[in-house]
N, C-alpha and C positions, 0 to 999 in steps of 0.2 A: 378602252378602259385603262390600259397600261399607261396611257399618257398622264393619267392622274398622279402617277409616281413622280412626275417632273414638277408638280405644283407644290410650292413650299407649304401651303396651308394643309394639304393632304398628307405630306410627309410628317408634319408635326402631329396631326391627328392619329396617324398610323403608329408612330413611335409611342405616344401615350397609350393608344389602344392596346398594343401588344404588351407593354409593361404591365398595365392594370389588368389586362385580360388574364395574364399568368397568375398574378398575385391574388386577384379576386376569385379565381377558380379554385386556388388552394384553400383560401380562407372560407370559401363558399361550402366546401365539404364539411367543415366544422359547423357552419351555420345550419346546414341541412340536417346533419346528425344530431345536433343539439336543439333543433327546432327553434332557431332564433330569428326566423324570417321577419316577425313582427318587430323585433328590436331593430333590425336593419332598416326596415321601412320607417320606423319612428325617427331614427337618427338621420336618414335621408331627407325626410320632410323638415326636420329641425334645421337642417343646413340652409333651408330657404331663408330663415331668419338671419343666419350668419351672412348670407349673400346680401340681404337688404341692409344690414349694418355696414357692410363694406362699401356699399353704394352711398350711404349717408355720410360715412366718414371719409369718402374719397380715397379708399385704398382698394387693392385688388380684391374683388368680391369673393374669389375662390380661396384666397389666402385667409380672409376673415371667416369663410365657411369652415375651413380646416380647423382654425383655432376654436371656433364656436362649437363644432361637433365634439372636439376633444374635451372641452369644458363640460358639455352636456353628458358625455359618457362617464366622466368622473362624478357628475351630479347624480346620475341614475344609480351608479354603484353605491354612493354614499346614502342615497334615499332608500334604496333597497335594504341596506344594512341597519337603518334606524327607523323603519316603519313596519307595521304589520300588514300593510297593503300588498297584495300580490304584484309581481313584476309587470304582468300584462296590464294591470290597472294603472300603474304608474306610466307605462308606455302609452296607454290610450289617452291619458291626460296630456302627455307631452305631444303626442301626434297631433291632436286637434288644436291645442293652444299654439304650438309653434307655427303651424300652417296659417292660422288666423293672424298671428302677429307678423309673420313674414310677408303675407300679401298686403297687409295694411302699410307696413314700412316701405315696400316697393311702390305702392300707390302714392305715398307721401314724398317719394324721391323724384324731383323734377327731371323729366326727360328719359326716365328709365322704364316707364310703364310698358312701352312696346317691346322691351327685352324680356318680359315675363315669360313668354312662350319658350324662349331659348333656355331660360333658367329651369323651366319645368320639364322640357323634353330634349335638351342638349342642342349644341350647334358646333359642328366641326370647323366652321369658318372662324369661330371665336377662339380657337386654340392659338396661344401666343408662345413666343420663345421662353418667356418667364414661366409659363405653365409647364413647359418641358423641364426646366431646371427644378421647379418645385416638385414635379412628379418624380424625377429621378432621385432627388434628395430624400423625400419621404419614402419612396419605394425601397431605397437602400436600407433605411432604418427598419422598414417592415420586413425585408428579407432577412436581416440579421436577427430580428425577433423570432421569425419562423424557424430559422436554422437552430437557434440555441434554446428555444422554448417549445418547439414543435412536439417533442415527446411528452412534455408535461401537458400540453393542450390535448393530445390524444388520450392520455391517461385520465384526465379530468372529464373528457367527453364521454368515456365509456363507464366510468365509475368514480364520481367525485369523492365518495366516502373512502374508498380504497386508496385513492391517490393521497388523501389527507393522512391516512394511516401510514403510508409509505414515506411521509415526511415532506410532501409537496404542499407549499403554502397556496391552497386553493384560491383564497380571496385575492391574493396578489396576482396570480395568473389569470383569474377571471377579469380583473380590472385591466391587466395588460392586453388581454384579448379584445375587450371592449374598445380600448384605445386604438388598437391595430385596426379593428373593424371600422371605427369611426373615421380614422384618417384615410383609409382607402375609399370609403364611401364619398367623402368630401372631394377627393381628387377625381373620381369617376363622374361626378355631376357635370363636369365640363362636356363630356361626350354624350351622356345619355339623359341627363337632366334629373331633377329631384324625384319626379313621379316614378321613373322606371329604374332607378339605380339598384334597387334590391334584386331586380331580375338578373343583373350580371353576377350576383352571388349565387342565387338559387337555381336558376334554369340549367347552367352547365353541370352543376353538382348533381342535381336531381336526375338529369338525363344520364349522366355517368352511372349513377346508382342503379338505374334501370338496366344498364348494359354490362355491368361488371359484377364480380363475385368476391372481391377482396378490397381492403382499404387502399392498398397500394395502387391497384388498377383503377380504383375510383378517383384517386388524386390525379393519376396520369390521364384518364379519360376526361375528367373535368377540364384540365388545362387544354387538351387538344380540342375539345368541343368549344371551349371559350374562345380560343384563337380563331377557329373556323367562323364562329358567329361574329366576332369582332371584325376581322379582316374582310370577309365577304359582305357583312352589313355596312361597313364604311364605304366600300366600293359601290354598293348599290345606292347608298344614301347620296353620294356625290354624283353618280351617274343619273339617277332619277330625280335629283333635287328634292329629296324628302328629308325630314328631320332625322338626324343620326341616331338618336336614342330609340325611337320606335322601330326603325329599320333593323338595327342590331338585335333588338329584343325579339322582333318577329322571326328573324332567321333562327335564333336560338329556340323559339317556340316550335318552329317547324321540326327542328331536330329532336325536340322533346316528344312531339307526337309520333315521330318515326320510332323513337326508342320504346314508346308504349306498345307499338305494333310488333316490335321485335322481341320484347320481353318474354312473351310465352314461348317463343322459339328457343331463346337462350336458356330459360328454365328447364326445358325439356331435353336440352342437348347434354 
């Protein structure tokens, strides 16, 4: 199994996996506490349309997915501010229409129909050197946002009205968080695919919530569990020749089930 570390494709996948595993675990805590799982799912599925547009325009499909998801995040924020419809209704429309449009565009793109499975469930063999550069660049921006805006995100998460009263521009930071989330989701699609990308955000954070008692320990636990799931899942995927996305998510799911069994013991301790 250690021989895999000598393979360039696996090295690239591991680098991206570790970087995204840490950042998505941190952002995932906010997603779980703010109950934004459906938003994450909608953005992830919208990325399929971005990928299809990239294929049609003959540009890197994951770069186009990144740009498209950022535009969609801005669009959702604006729509939510100018309509009386609930956010989950807007997301439901986006979810279904983006998947439909994305599948049609992929089918209309000559020679790429066979790649649909890798777009949906991830493919570690498809990780290129460009993907590493793109991931590092976007991740650095994401890290800067988290460092300088993390306290505001926490304040808004627990009480948006109080945060507003304290002078925090809630709408601005809400949009910033949506953009942060959309960017990370677009990058993670390479490893786990459109269908399962939300699991990278939700499962480690939810597992950590079962095992911890404070926000700080929840962040730490989420990162640790995410890295375990990502690294072990990628090794299993390459060894067993299974899709990377489902394998990583399955490892995380097993850890979540274990946390459910341990939760009563932790509560009584």
